[in-house]
Structure formats: C-alpha cells, structure tokens
C-alpha positions in Angstrom: 39.0 19.6 5.9 37.2 21.8 8.3 39.3 22.3 11.3 36.7 22.6 14.7 36.7 25.8 16.1 39.2 26.4 18.8 37.7 26.7 22.2 38.1 30.0 24.0 39.7 31.2 27.5 37.2 31.7 30.0 37.3 33.9 33.1 35.0 33.2 35.6 34.1 36.0 38.1 31.5 35.2 41.1 31.1 35.2 44.8 32.0 31.9 46.3 31.7 30.6 49.9 33.8 31.5 52.5 34.4 30.8 56.4 31.4 33.3 57.1 28.2 31.3 57.4 26.0 34.3 56.6 27.8 34.5 53.3 26.5 31.6 51.6 23.3 32.2 49.7 21.5 30.5 46.6 23.4 32.8 44.3 27.0 31.8 45.8 26.1 28.2 45.9 25.1 28.2 42.3 28.4 29.4 41.6 30.4 27.4 43.3 28.2 24.6 41.6 29.3 26.2 38.5 33.1 26.4 39.1 33.2 23.2 40.8 31.6 21.6 37.5 34.6 23.2 35.8 37.4 21.5 38.2 35.6 18.1 38.1 35.7 18.3 34.3 38.7 19.7 33.3 37.2 22.4 31.6 39.6 25.5 30.8 39.0 28.5 32.8 40.5 31.0 35.5 38.7 32.5 38.3 38.5 35.5 40.1 36.6 35.3 43.5 34.6 38.8 44.1 34.0 38.6 47.8 37.2 37.5 49.3 37.3 40.1 51.9 34.0 40.8 53.2 30.9 38.4 54.8 27.8 40.3 53.8 28.2 43.6 51.8 30.7 44.1 49.5 33.8 45.8 50.8 36.1 48.4 49.4 39.2 45.9 49.5 36.7 43.4 47.9 35.9 46.1 45.0 39.6 47.4 44.7 40.8 43.5 44.3 38.3 42.8 41.8 38.8 45.7 39.6 42.9 45.3 39.7 43.1 41.9 39.1 40.3 41.7 37.0 41.9 44.1 34.5 44.9 41.7 34.1 42.7 38.4 34.1 40.7 39.8 31.5 43.6 40.8 29.2 44.0 36.6 29.2 40.7 35.7 28.5 38.4 35.9 25.3 35.2 35.2 27.5 34.3 36.8 30.7 31.3 35.8 32.5 30.1 37.7 35.4 27.9 36.1 37.8 26.0 38.5 40.1 22.9 39.2 41.9 20.5 42.0 41.3 22.6 44.1 43.7 26.3 43.1 41.8 25.2 43.7 38.7 25.7 47.5 39.9 29.1 47.7 40.4 30.7 44.8 39.1 29.2 44.3 35.7 30.0 48.1 34.4 33.5 47.7 34.7 34.0 44.9 32.6 31.3 45.8 30.2 33.8 49.1 29.9 37.3 46.9 29.6 35.4 44.7 27.1 34.5 47.4 25.1 38.3 48.9 25.4 39.9 45.9 25.0 37.6 44.0 22.5 36.4 41.1 24.6 33.0 39.3 24.9 31.3 40.0 28.4 28.7 37.9 29.6 26.4 38.3 32.1 24.8 35.7 34.5 22.1 37.2 37.2 21.0 35.6 39.8 17.3 35.2 41.2 13.9 36.2 39.7 14.3 40.2 40.6 15.9 41.6 37.9 13.1 43.4 36.2 11.8 44.7 40.0 15.8 46.3 40.2 15.9 47.5 36.9 12.2 49.5 37.2 13.2 50.9 40.5 16.4 52.3 39.8 16.1 55.8 38.6 18.3 59.2 36.9 22.1 58.2 36.1 22.6 54.6 37.8 19.4 53.4 35.5 21.3 55.0 32.0 24.2 52.8 33.6 22.4 49.7 34.2 20.4 49.6 30.9 23.8 50.3 29.1 25.0 46.7 30.9 22.3 45.1 30.1 22.3 46.0 26.4 26.2 45.7 25.8 26.3 42.0 27.3 27.3 39.7 24.8 24.7 37.2 26.1 22.6 38.2 29.5 21.6 35.0 30.9 18.6 35.2 33.3 16.8 32.4 35.8 13.4 32.6 34.3 11.4 32.9 31.5 9.5 35.9 32.5 12.7 37.8 32.3 13.9 36.6 29.5 10.3 38.2 27.9 11.1 41.1 29.7 14.7 41.9 28.9 14.9 40.7 25.3 14.0 44.3 23.7 17.0 45.6 25.6 19.2 42.6 25.0 18.2 40.5 21.5 20.8 37.9 23.2 19.0 37.2 26.3 19.0 33.5 27.2 17.4 31.3 29.7 19.7 29.9 32.3 17.9 28.2 35.1 18.7 27.2 38.8 20.2 24.2 38.8 21.0 21.3 41.2 23.2 18.5 41.4 21.9 14.9 40.5 21.3 12.5 43.7 21.8 9.2 43.8 19.7 7.2 45.7 19.1 3.1 46.4 14.9 3.1 46.7 12.5 5.6 45.1 9.8 6.3 46.7 6.3 4.2 45.8 3.9 4.8 48.7 2.3 8.0 50.2 2.5 8.1 53.9 1.1 12.0 54.5 4.6 13.3 55.4 4.9 17.1 54.3 7.9 19.1 54.8 8.8 22.8 54.7 12.6 23.3 53.9 14.1 27.1 53.8 13.9 30.2 55.8 11.5 30.4 58.6 9.9 34.0 57.8 6.5 35.5 57.6 7.1 35.6 53.2 7.9 32.2 52.9 4.2 31.4 54.1 5.3 30.1 57.6 1.8 31.9 59.2 -0.1 29.6 56.7 1.8 26.4 57.6 0.9 27.0 60.8 -2.5 27.3 60.9 -3.0 24.5 58.4 -0.9 22.6 60.7 -3.8 23.4 63.4 -6.4 22.0 61.1 -4.8 18.8 59.7 -5.5 15.0 61.5 -3.0 13.6 63.7 -1.9 11.1 61.0 -0.4 13.8 58.5 3.3 15.3 59.5 4.2 18.7 58.6 7.7 19.9 59.9 9.9 22.8 59.3 13.5 22.9 58.6 15.8 25.9 58.1 17.0 29.3 60.0 14.6 31.3 61.9 15.1 34.8 60.6 12.0 36.4 62.2 11.5 36.6 66.1 7.8 35.7 66.3 8.9 32.0 65.4 11.3 31.7 67.9 9.1 29.5 70.0 7.7 27.1 67.5 7.3 23.5 69.3 9.6 20.8 68.3 6.6 18.6 67.2 6.9 21.3 64.4 10.4 23.0 64.1 13.0 20.3 63.4 16.0 22.9 63.1 18.6 23.8 60.4 19.8 21.3 58.4 23.6 21.2 56.9 24.0 21.1 53.3 25.2 17.0 53.2 22.2 16.4 55.5 19.3 17.8 53.2 19.0 15.2 50.7 18.7 12.5 53.4 16.3 14.2 55.4 14.2 15.6 52.2 13.8 11.6 51.1 11.9 10.9 54.6 9.3 12.7 53.0 6.5 13.0 50.4 5.6 16.1 49.7 7.3 19.8 49.7 5.6 22.8 50.7 6.4 26.2 49.9 4.1 28.4 50.0 5.9 31.5 49.0 5.2 35.0 49.0 8.9 36.4 49.0 9.6 39.5 46.7 13.0 38.1 45.6 11.6 34.8 44.6 13.2 33.1 41.2 13.3 29.3 40.8 13.3 27.8 44.3 16.2 25.9 44.6 14.4 23.4 47.0 11.7 22.6 44.7 14.5 21.2 42.5 16.2 19.5 45.0 12.7 17.9 45.8 12.3 17.0 42.2 15.9 15.3 42.1 14.2 12.8 44.9 10.9 12.7 43.2 9.0 14.6 46.0 6.3 16.9 44.4 5.6 20.2 45.5 2.7 22.4 46.7 3.6 25.9 45.8 2.4 29.1 45.2 0.8 31.0 41.8 3.8 33.6 42.8 6.3 35.3 40.3 8.0 32.6 37.7 7.5 29.4 40.0 4.5 28.4 37.9 7.2 27.8 35.1 9.1 25.0 37.4 5.6 23.5 38.3 3.6 21.5 36.1 0.2 21.6 37.7 -1.7 18.5 38.7 1.6 16.4 37.8 4.9 17.8 39.5 2.7 19.7 41.9 -0.2 22.1 42.9 -0.2 25.7 42.8 -2.1 27.7 45.3 -3.2 31.2 45.5 -0.2 33.0 47.9 -1.6 33.8 51.7 -4.5 31.1 51.1 -4.8 29.2 54.3 -7.7 27.1 52.7 -6.5 26.3 49.2 -3.1 24.9 51.2 -5.2 22.6 53.5 -7.0 21.6 49.9 -4.0 20.9 48.7 -2.6 18.5 51.2 -5.7 16.5 51.4 -5.4 16.2 47.3 -2.2 13.6 47.8 -3.1 10.0 48.2 -2.1 6.2 47.6 -3.3 6.6 43.8 -2.5 9.9 42.8 1.0 9.9 44.7 3.1 7.3 42.6 2.5 9.2 39.3 3.4 12.6 40.7 6.5 11.3 42.4 7.8 9.7 39.0 6.9 13.1 37.1 8.8 15.5 39.4 11.8 12.8 39.2 11.8 13.2 35.4 11.3 17.2 35.5 14.4 17.0 37.1 16.2 16.7 34.1 15.8 20.1 33.2 17.4 21.5 36.3 20.3 18.9 36.6 23.5 20.8 37.2 25.6 18.5 35.0 23.4 18.6 31.7 22.9 22.4 32.1 26.6 23.6 33.1 27.8 21.1 30.2 25.9 23.2 27.4 27.0 26.6 29.5 30.6 25.5 29.1 30.3 24.3 25.1 28.7 28.1 24.6 31.0 29.6 26.3 34.2 27.8 24.6 32.6 28.3 21.3 31.1 31.8 21.3 
C-alpha cells in the first residue's frame, strides 16, 4: 500500500500590520490573510515577521532580526515562502535564496503587486544580476498577474499565478435592482482617476449618486465637497458601505497597479465595475459581463460607461460579478497554495 507524501514544514516570511497605520498596505493585508488562514485552519507553519520595528521603510533592526532569526528558522523548515513587494525582493529574497543553496532548502518567492517587470527592467548593473539570480533560483516564483507569468517564465519556468484575494463576505440580501449609485473606494490621488471622476460628476443628472471614499493623498483634493467625498473607512466598514451601492468605479492609471483588491471586494458583493484598460486589470474584468473597461483618463468614456447601466442589464452583470469572485476567494486560493507548499 502506497504511503501518502509527508507534509513539509513551512516557514512564512512577510510583513504584518503593526501599530502604525501607514504600514498597512495591500501586500501587508494579503500576507495577514494567508497567516490568518493558516491559524484558523490549523495549517502547520512557523512565522517570521519582517517589519517588527519599522513603520514605513525597512530599518536596520528589521534587517538584522530577519537575517538572524531567518537563519535558524530556515534550518527547521523544509520550505520557506518569502512574501515581498517589488522593493522587498531586493533585500529579503537574496539572503534566503543563498541559505537555500547552502542548506538544500526549497525557497518560494511570492511577489505582490503588478510592477515586478518594471522593477526588473529598471534595475541595472550588479543589482540586476542579483535580482535575475534570485528569480532564476526560486523553487517557485509566484506573481500576481498573468502578464507577469508570461514575462518571467523565460527566467524561471516554474513561475506561477497567485492572484490578489479577498475573504468571502456573507450577506443577507443580494442586489436585484439598480438605483444609480456609484462608488469609488481607494486612495484619493490623481493617478487613481480622481480628476476624471470629478469631471463626470459635474455632467451627471441629479438622480445619479457618485461618492468617493478613502484617504486624501494629494493636497489638491483637500477641499472636496461633502456631497461627493465621504471620508475614510475602517476595514470592518468596507463591506457594509459597498453593499449600499450598485457599481464600483476605478478609473486608475497608477503605475503600481496589479489586481486592485477593491474590484475583488466589489465582486464578492455583486458589484460590477467600471475600470480602465490598464496593465493587468483586463485580466480580471469580463467586458460587458462583470464590468466595463475604458481608456485611462477618458472622461467621455467614463461618462458613457456610467450611463450604460440600467434596470435591464444590471441584474445579470451583478450576478456575473458575484460568480467571478470564486477565482479570488481567499479560502479556496489559500487552500490550494498550502496544499502545494506542504507537498512540494
């Protein structure tokens, strides 16, 4: 009788939220989501937090702590998964790849966001050689978009897709009617398409509602009227607020965009989206079904997209958005990921 393959001991390395609000970004929350899943489902793992001391940039105490503790923790793990942004891959990953070579350990690298290719192209000289060596020698390289999979497969044939995820949201009622309510939820800055949103708001009839939520990062938006800007939401408020609207709008042209988590959160609640043909975003939007894609910075296309939604087409698009969420359901994606790591 064949014996089942023994589970590997897993070491997870990454940044977790700390007491400093500015430290909580998309990558941090995604890593927390994975760690929470492991704890809630009793998945065997050990943890090394890479941002214990600092609140914005990586600090010398963080680096020393990660290098020292990482050395010992890696010795007792079969597989080490490094969870980093495009910035973090420069200082965390090379050290663990080197240790993996020395001690014959499997090192998995997961890179958050959609700008790893830009980071790779912009890196020069010795740093470029180190980054190329890291990517080539990762046992598995997980990237967030399919564009990045295609880009890095020639460098590492074991490059795999690991998308942005969100937890499923349990709601008592499902949307069935359209009430002309549109929401933007994200950082209030020019590269998220705020100027275009404000221009469109001025053209819409009064029976349309368009509201903005999120932290203001550009001073030019400090004087937004209360009729359009509704403030900053806490994490536990997001689902309840999203559920009050029909369509999510994200006219972004931000250079670091991967799979915007807010689109996935909207899908979980049955909100189709209006967003841009920008970087990898079209990979997660089924045109005319789960949302509409527009040209970045186009006020006219944004306006027409808003007018596209009506009582007849909305129920089908809402249902399609809800079904699309299954591809980004953290419970399903994390289960597959941990199964792979345990038996790699």
